[in-house]
KOLSETOR-315760 format. One record per residue (C-alpha): x, y, z; residue in one letter. Coordinates in nm, 3 decimals. Each point is the difference from the previous one (the first is absolute). Last residue first. Example, Ala and Ser with C-alpha at 12.3 -4.5 7.8 and 13.67 -1.06 7.14 Angstrom:
R       c1       c2       c3  rest
R    1.367   -0.106    0.714     s
R   -0.137   -0.344    0.066     a
//
This chain:
R       c1       c2       c3  rest
R    0.766    3.792    1.678     s
R    0.215   -0.284   -0.127     l
R   -0.268   -0.079   -0.256     f
R    0.017    0.354   -0.137     a
R    0.376   -0.041   -0.038     l
R   -0.053   -0.276   -0.253     i
R   -0.255    0.208   -0.194     r
R    0.227    0.301   -0.032     e
R    0.290   -0.228   -0.090     v
R   -0.189   -0.133   -0.301     t
R   -0.099    0.341   -0.138     r
R    0.356    0.128    0.038     e
R    0.145   -0.307   -0.169     t
R   -0.245    0.014   -0.290     a
R    0.110    0.353   -0.096     g
R    0.178   -0.042   -0.333     r
R   -0.176   -0.041   -0.329     r
R    0.141    0.288   -0.207     r
R    0.359   -0.100    0.077     l
R   -0.072   -0.350   -0.131     i
R   -0.100    0.122   -0.346     a
R    0.284    0.253   -0.014     e
R    0.259   -0.274    0.036     r
R   -0.154   -0.219   -0.268     a
R   -0.037    0.291   -0.241     r
R    0.366    0.091    0.042     r
R    0.110   -0.359   -0.065     g
R   -0.196   -0.019   -0.325     t
R    0.133    0.339   -0.112     e
R    0.362   -0.094    0.066     s
R   -0.024   -0.334   -0.175     r
R   -0.182    0.152   -0.298     l
R    0.265    0.273   -0.032     a
R    0.279   -0.258    0.012     a
R   -0.150   -0.198   -0.288     d
R    0.187   -0.311   -0.112     g
R    0.024   -0.160    0.342     l
R   -0.377    0.035    0.038     l
R   -0.084   -0.170   -0.329     e
R    0.267   -0.265    0.051     l
R   -0.144   -0.096    0.339     v
R   -0.353   -0.024   -0.140     a
R    0.117   -0.210   -0.294     g
R    0.191   -0.239    0.227     a
R   -0.303   -0.050    0.224     l
R   -0.263   -0.061   -0.268     q
R    0.048   -0.378   -0.015     d
R   -0.038   -0.012    0.379     a
R   -0.370    0.074   -0.035     s
R   -0.260    0.277    0.035     s
R    0.238    0.293    0.038     i
R   -0.065    0.308    0.211     q
R    0.209    0.317   -0.040     r
R   -0.008    0.246    0.288     c
R   -0.096    0.361    0.071     a
R   -0.271    0.047   -0.261     r
R   -0.199    0.177    0.275     e
R   -0.285   -0.250   -0.023     a
R    0.253   -0.284    0.000     m
R    0.168    0.138    0.310     l
R   -0.331    0.024    0.188     l
R   -0.111   -0.346   -0.112     a
R    0.334   -0.138    0.124     v
R   -0.048    0.159    0.341     a
R   -0.357   -0.130    0.031     e
R    0.082   -0.348   -0.125     a
R    0.293   -0.062    0.232     f
R   -0.090   -0.350    0.120     n
R   -0.175   -0.071   -0.331     e
R    0.304    0.086   -0.211     n
R    0.039   -0.282   -0.252     s
R    0.021    0.136   -0.357     p
R    0.372    0.087   -0.005     g
R    0.167    0.322    0.106     i
R    0.257    0.229   -0.161     i
R    0.143    0.304    0.175     m
R    0.160    0.332   -0.088     a
R    0.159    0.126    0.320     k
R   -0.118    0.304    0.193     a
R    0.160   -0.123    0.326     l
R   -0.334    0.028    0.178     g
R   -0.161   -0.193   -0.284     a
R    0.243   -0.290    0.040     v
R   -0.062   -0.022    0.373     e
R   -0.375    0.027   -0.056     m
R   -0.025   -0.295   -0.238     v
R   -0.035   -0.264    0.273     d
R   -0.018   -0.351   -0.142     s
R   -0.247   -0.207   -0.202     g
R   -0.264   -0.254    0.094     g
R    0.192   -0.317   -0.088     m
R   -0.184   -0.092   -0.322     p
R    0.314   -0.003   -0.221     a
R    0.139    0.310   -0.174     l
R   -0.061    0.232    0.296     t
R    0.214   -0.154    0.273     r
R    0.273    0.245   -0.098     g
R    0.005    0.372   -0.076     v
R    0.216    0.060   -0.310     f
R    0.207    0.314    0.039     v
R    0.174    0.211   -0.268     v
R    0.308    0.225    0.030     s
R    0.072   -0.143    0.342     a
R    0.242    0.126    0.265     l
R   -0.278    0.111    0.234     s
R   -0.176   -0.333   -0.044     y
R    0.312   -0.190    0.106     f
R    0.037    0.219    0.308     k
R   -0.371   -0.043    0.072     r
R    0.042   -0.380   -0.003     l
R    0.276    0.014    0.261     e
R   -0.177   -0.122    0.314     g
R    0.109   -0.363   -0.017     m
R    0.273   -0.143   -0.219     s
R   -0.010   -0.230   -0.303     d
R   -0.011    0.280   -0.257     g
R    0.127   -0.201   -0.298     l
R    0.191    0.190   -0.270     f
R    0.017   -0.163   -0.343     v
R    0.339   -0.019   -0.171     p
R    0.053   -0.082   -0.371     r
R    0.233   -0.298   -0.033     p
R    0.370    0.063   -0.059     e
R    0.079   -0.347   -0.130     r
R   -0.234   -0.271    0.120     a
R    0.135   -0.349    0.068     g
R   -0.209   -0.054    0.312     a
R   -0.241    0.286    0.063     p
R    0.141    0.266    0.237     v
R   -0.097    0.085    0.357     e
R    0.151    0.340    0.074     p
R    0.119    0.093    0.350     k
R   -0.132    0.303    0.189     g
R   -0.140   -0.239    0.259     t
R   -0.340    0.139    0.098     s
R   -0.047    0.225   -0.304     r
R    0.030   -0.295   -0.236     r
R    0.148    0.046   -0.347     l
R   -0.141   -0.285   -0.212     c
R    0.186   -0.053   -0.326     a
R   -0.249   -0.074   -0.278     f
R   -0.043   -0.321   -0.198     g
R   -0.364   -0.077    0.079     r
R    0.107   -0.256    0.261     q
R    0.202    0.270    0.177     v
R   -0.306    0.222    0.038     i
R   -0.212   -0.299    0.101     l
R    0.241   -0.100    0.276     a
R    0.000    0.352    0.142     a
R   -0.381    0.012   -0.001     a
R   -0.024   -0.328    0.189     e
R    0.264    0.114    0.248     d
R   -0.193    0.320    0.076     f
R   -0.337   -0.175    0.030     r
R    0.004   -0.042    0.379     e
R    0.055    0.375    0.029     p
R   -0.345    0.081   -0.142     k
R   -0.080    0.287   -0.238     r
R    0.276   -0.067   -0.253     p
R    0.222    0.297   -0.101     v
R    0.121   -0.025   -0.362     i
R    0.246    0.250   -0.147     a
R    0.060    0.037   -0.375     l
R    0.246    0.219   -0.194     q
R   -0.068    0.142   -0.347     t
R    0.299    0.080   -0.225     e
R   -0.101   -0.269   -0.251     p
R   -0.311    0.196   -0.102     r
R   -0.159   -0.172   -0.299     e
R    0.112   -0.360    0.050     r
R    0.037    0.065    0.371     l
R   -0.372    0.068    0.037     v
R   -0.087   -0.341   -0.144     g
R    0.231   -0.182    0.239     a
R   -0.148    0.210    0.278     y
R   -0.351   -0.118   -0.091     a
R    0.102   -0.364    0.042     d
R    0.171    0.089    0.329     l
R   -0.315    0.174    0.123     i
R   -0.223   -0.291   -0.100     h
R    0.222   -0.242    0.194     a
R    0.011    0.238    0.298     e
R   -0.380    0.008    0.007     e
R   -0.055   -0.368    0.070     g
R   -0.020    0.036    0.377     p
R   -0.024    0.364    0.114     g
R    0.188    0.324   -0.062     t
R    0.005    0.275    0.260     s
R    0.198    0.236   -0.226     g
R    0.115   -0.023   -0.363     c
R    0.254    0.275   -0.062     v
R    0.106    0.100   -0.353     w
R    0.321    0.205    0.007     l
R    0.112    0.234   -0.278     p
R    0.376    0.068   -0.026     r
R    0.189    0.292    0.153     k
R   -0.046   -0.135    0.354     l
R    0.201   -0.311   -0.089     d
R   -0.082   -0.258    0.266     m
R    0.290   -0.186    0.162     g
R   -0.196   -0.150    0.289     m
R    0.184    0.186    0.276     a
R    0.005    0.321   -0.201     a
R   -0.373   -0.007   -0.066     a
R   -0.077   -0.076    0.365     l
R    0.227    0.281    0.117     e
R   -0.167    0.235   -0.246     e
R   -0.346   -0.091    0.134     q
R    0.095    0.044    0.365     g
R   -0.249    0.273    0.083     a
R   -0.289    0.004   -0.245     v
R   -0.021    0.291   -0.242     y
R   -0.270    0.163   -0.210     d
R   -0.248    0.012    0.286     t
R   -0.365   -0.045    0.085     v
R   -0.004   -0.269    0.268     d
R   -0.327   -0.186   -0.035     a
R   -0.148   -0.017    0.348     g
R   -0.273    0.255   -0.052     d
R   -0.122   -0.169   -0.319     y
R    0.041   -0.331    0.181     k
R   -0.247    0.124    0.260     v
R   -0.280   -0.097   -0.237     s
R   -0.328    0.187    0.005     g
R   -0.207    0.067    0.313     t
R   -0.330   -0.160   -0.098     v
R   -0.181   -0.055    0.329     q
R   -0.161   -0.317    0.134     v
R   -0.154   -0.004    0.350     r
R   -0.342    0.126   -0.112     a
R   -0.016   -0.286   -0.249     a
R    0.026   -0.255    0.281     a
R    0.282   -0.243   -0.080     v
R   -0.142   -0.337   -0.105     g
R    0.195   -0.127   -0.300     l
R   -0.237    0.179   -0.238     e
R    0.077    0.327    0.180     v
R    0.372   -0.066   -0.047     f
R   -0.064   -0.065   -0.368     r
R   -0.184    0.330   -0.043     a
R    0.295    0.189    0.152     a
R    0.242   -0.178   -0.234     y
R   -0.197    0.121   -0.302     t
R   -0.036    0.352    0.142     e
R    0.375    0.049    0.044     d
R    0.294   -0.053    0.237     q
R   -0.217   -0.098    0.293     a
R    0.041    0.139    0.353     g
R   -0.186   -0.259    0.203     v
R   -0.136    0.057    0.351     w
R   -0.122   -0.197    0.303     r
R    0.050   -0.351   -0.136     i
R   -0.242   -0.229    0.188     k
R   -0.217   -0.078   -0.303     g
R    0.317   -0.091   -0.184     f
R    0.053   -0.301    0.226     m
R   -0.360   -0.123    0.008     r
R   -0.035    0.052   -0.375     r
R    0.328   -0.182   -0.062     a
R   -0.095   -0.306    0.203     l
R   -0.333   -0.029   -0.185     s
R    0.168    0.047   -0.339     r
R    0.277   -0.248    0.082     i
R   -0.251   -0.283    0.036     l
R   -0.196    0.086   -0.318     p
R    0.293    0.107   -0.227     l
R   -0.049    0.369   -0.078     r
R    0.312    0.107    0.192     f
R    0.222   -0.201   -0.233     r
R   -0.147    0.151   -0.316     r
R    0.022    0.344    0.159     m
R    0.368   -0.040    0.082     s
R    0.115   -0.144   -0.331     r
R   -0.164    0.170   -0.295     e
R   -0.144    0.314    0.149     g
R    0.289    0.128    0.208     t
R   -0.105    0.147    0.333     v
R    0.167    0.329    0.090     r
R    0.033    0.201    0.318     g
R    0.259    0.273    0.042     n
R   -0.070   -0.027    0.372     a
R   -0.212   -0.266    0.171     i
R   -0.102    0.062    0.362     l
R   -0.038   -0.229    0.302     v
R   -0.135    0.178    0.308     p
R    0.117   -0.144    0.335     v
R   -0.298   -0.056    0.232     g
R    0.128   -0.330    0.137     r
R   -0.249   -0.201   -0.203     g
R    0.104    0.212   -0.298     t
R    0.355   -0.129    0.040     a
R   -0.100   -0.364    0.051     v
R   -0.232   -0.021   -0.300     e
R    0.211    0.211   -0.238     v
R    0.321   -0.190    0.075     l
R   -0.190   -0.329    0.006     n
R   -0.144    0.056   -0.347     p
R    0.309    0.139   -0.178     w
R    0.008    0.325   -0.198     a
R    0.288    0.088   -0.235     e
R   -0.203    0.195   -0.254     l
R    0.179    0.328   -0.092     e
R    0.211    0.076    0.308     m
R   -0.149   -0.099    0.334     l
R   -0.011    0.270    0.268     v
R   -0.058   -0.121    0.357     i
R   -0.113    0.253    0.261     a
R    0.070    0.076    0.367     s
R    0.248   -0.285    0.009     p
R    0.101   -0.177    0.326     r
R    0.315   -0.145   -0.162     l
R    0.080   -0.282    0.241     r
R   -0.356   -0.105    0.079     h
R   -0.104    0.044   -0.363     l
R    0.280   -0.231   -0.112     a
R   -0.094   -0.267    0.254     a
R   -0.368    0.023   -0.093     r
R    0.088   -0.038   -0.370     i
R    0.212   -0.306    0.074     a
R   -0.274   -0.158    0.214     f
R   -0.259    0.065   -0.273     s
R    0.210   -0.170   -0.266     f
R    0.057    0.240   -0.290     d
R    0.375   -0.058   -0.021     l
R    0.188    0.300    0.129     p
R    0.121    0.293   -0.216     f
R    0.380    0.006    0.018     r
R    0.133    0.295    0.194     f
R    0.096    0.367   -0.015     t
R    0.028    0.238    0.297     l
R    0.119    0.338   -0.123     l
R    0.353    0.144    0.005     n
R    0.129   -0.186   -0.308     p
R   -0.307    0.109   -0.197     y
R    0.062   -0.015   -0.374     l
R    0.253   -0.284    0.010     s
R   -0.193   -0.198    0.259     r
R   -0.319    0.037   -0.202     a
R    0.181   -0.107   -0.316     r
R    0.142   -0.310    0.167     d
R   -0.348   -0.086    0.128     l
R   -0.153    0.035   -0.344     g
R    0.273   -0.208   -0.162     t
R   -0.043   -0.267    0.268     r
R   -0.371   -0.022   -0.058     t
R   -0.282    0.060    0.247     t
R    0.067    0.355    0.111     a
R   -0.043    0.190    0.327     s
R    0.041    0.360    0.104     l
R   -0.024    0.182    0.332     v
R   -0.082    0.366    0.058     i
R    0.006    0.134    0.356     a
R   -0.184    0.329    0.039     a
R    0.164    0.317    0.138     d
R    0.117    0.116   -0.344     p
R   -0.363    0.019   -0.112     r
R   -0.013    0.229   -0.306     r
R    0.348   -0.062   -0.135     r
R    0.010   -0.366    0.095     r
R   -0.341   -0.057   -0.157     l
R    0.110    0.184   -0.315     e
R    0.312   -0.216   -0.036     g
R   -0.190   -0.321    0.068     v
R   -0.259    0.088   -0.263     i
R    0.263    0.109   -0.252     t
R    0.198   -0.321    0.043     r
R   -0.298   -0.237   -0.005     a
R    0.025   -0.059   -0.376     a
R    0.356   -0.127    0.044     n
R   -0.118   -0.246    0.263     i
R   -0.282   -0.110   -0.232     e
R    0.236   -0.059   -0.292     g
R    0.260   -0.186    0.205     l
R   -0.238   -0.246    0.162     s
R   -0.313   -0.055    0.210     v
R   -0.034    0.348    0.140     g
R   -0.102    0.067    0.362     h
R   -0.016    0.326    0.195     v
R   -0.061   -0.022    0.378     w
R   -0.077    0.342    0.147     i
R    0.076    0.043    0.370     c
R   -0.126    0.255    0.250     e
R    0.103    0.144    0.336     a
R    0.353   -0.120   -0.037     a
R    0.226   -0.256    0.166     v
R    0.198   -0.180   -0.267     s
R   -0.129   -0.314   -0.167     r
R    0.061   -0.345    0.139     h
R    0.185   -0.218   -0.250     p
R   -0.206   -0.261   -0.187     v
R   -0.106   -0.329    0.154     l
R   -0.300   -0.030   -0.231     g
R    0.057   -0.355   -0.115     f
R    0.190    0.081   -0.318     y
R    0.205    0.243    0.211     e
R    0.134   -0.295    0.200     r
R    0.161   -0.138   -0.315     w
R    0.247    0.288   -0.003     p
R   -0.005    0.202   -0.325     a
R    0.208   -0.010   -0.320     g
R   -0.150   -0.335   -0.097     a
R    0.330   -0.152   -0.109     p
R    0.017   -0.125   -0.361     g
R   -0.267    0.031   -0.268     r
R    0.027   -0.353   -0.139     q
R    0.036   -0.153    0.346     r
R   -0.307    0.189    0.120     r
R   -0.197   -0.122   -0.299     r
R    0.095   -0.359    0.073     w
R   -0.104    0.041    0.362     l
R   -0.332    0.152   -0.104     l
R   -0.061   -0.281   -0.251     w
R    0.062   -0.263    0.268     p
R   -0.225    0.196    0.246     w
R   -0.304    0.010   -0.229     g
R   -0.234   -0.262    0.138     i
R    0.057    0.060    0.371     a
R    0.024    0.375   -0.061     l
R   -0.337    0.005   -0.178     a
R   -0.156   -0.204    0.280     l
R    0.137    0.242    0.260     a
R   -0.132    0.298   -0.198     y
R   -0.348   -0.155   -0.021     i
R    0.007   -0.082    0.372     l
R    0.109    0.355    0.084     d
R   -0.285    0.139   -0.211     l
R   -0.251   -0.213    0.186     l
R    0.142    0.114    0.335     i
R   -0.022    0.360   -0.117     s
R   -0.371   -0.037   -0.080     y
R   -0.073   -0.176    0.332     m
//
């Protein structure tokens, strides 16, 4: 009866929202996955004694799962590991990382779609990255005796908890989370929130964040020189890279860049928006502000009308190359932190030992940011007005840049081990 009620709610939501969904699909382009996968008709998994289904909603969660998947494959090479994602970027990343594993689009949470997927996959355990739990998935899977686990768990205070505390959603959430067999939370705060949502306290363990394990500690990223050459970057001049930027931030960045150029005209700027659907918007803004936009995707400059030798700005409008840009950087600004968008992953920058600047909004990465702040391993600004000054300070002091990056790298190295703790618990459920 519970699943039937959920199916009716989902059907009503689809009936009301289908025009918006179609518009959104047109804006984003092809789905990247066959429509049948939306309804649980995923490929049959290979014959194996056991199967672990790992799910991450998008690019960040799939990246975070890398160390878990790698350790599971190392310790249980006989088990089948399958991966799903909800977004196209997440699915593309999963396919890129695991060309030899079964990857598919996570089905809609209709009970019939979940049953179809479970029938084809026959999982021994389902591992959800961070928070991606759905009522019918948990209900149907646990009804079949399949344990549902949450790895690298986190529940953001402002958005997720506020939503889960709504009267109707609260009752649904407590039923769903009450059936979760184990949660590996990133820290004590997240662990307490999972207990509030309904997970039994005995089933919640603080494991730490696997992103510390997944951060590649290196001074070089393969392909970085090729990227620089293709885009016409001068490796002898300082480069300011703004990664994973969100709506409204590019305007602030370009304003700050104009101020930086007045004092350090040799400085180069690269902007890498978080979402592909915003690439054209960012390119148009760069040109509108009087700069030449050099797009990674085309290699051709877009120049303002009537401008003579405009200053170029590099636009990283490709997928999977953010780390190359970061590796080339003298200074990094981590996007989605100026406006209330929750922040972005700082671990990639720390692993590369780059001096980084962040804004005030970091709730989705609060623990990692708090760690870096405590170690004096990043520079936090309170508003966009301070961005140019922070960049100039770091560009003007090579020793400060080097020391800040070194502290960031050492901070994450000291906190590794979450992957091993997580995999131990996953394998215990297979036994």
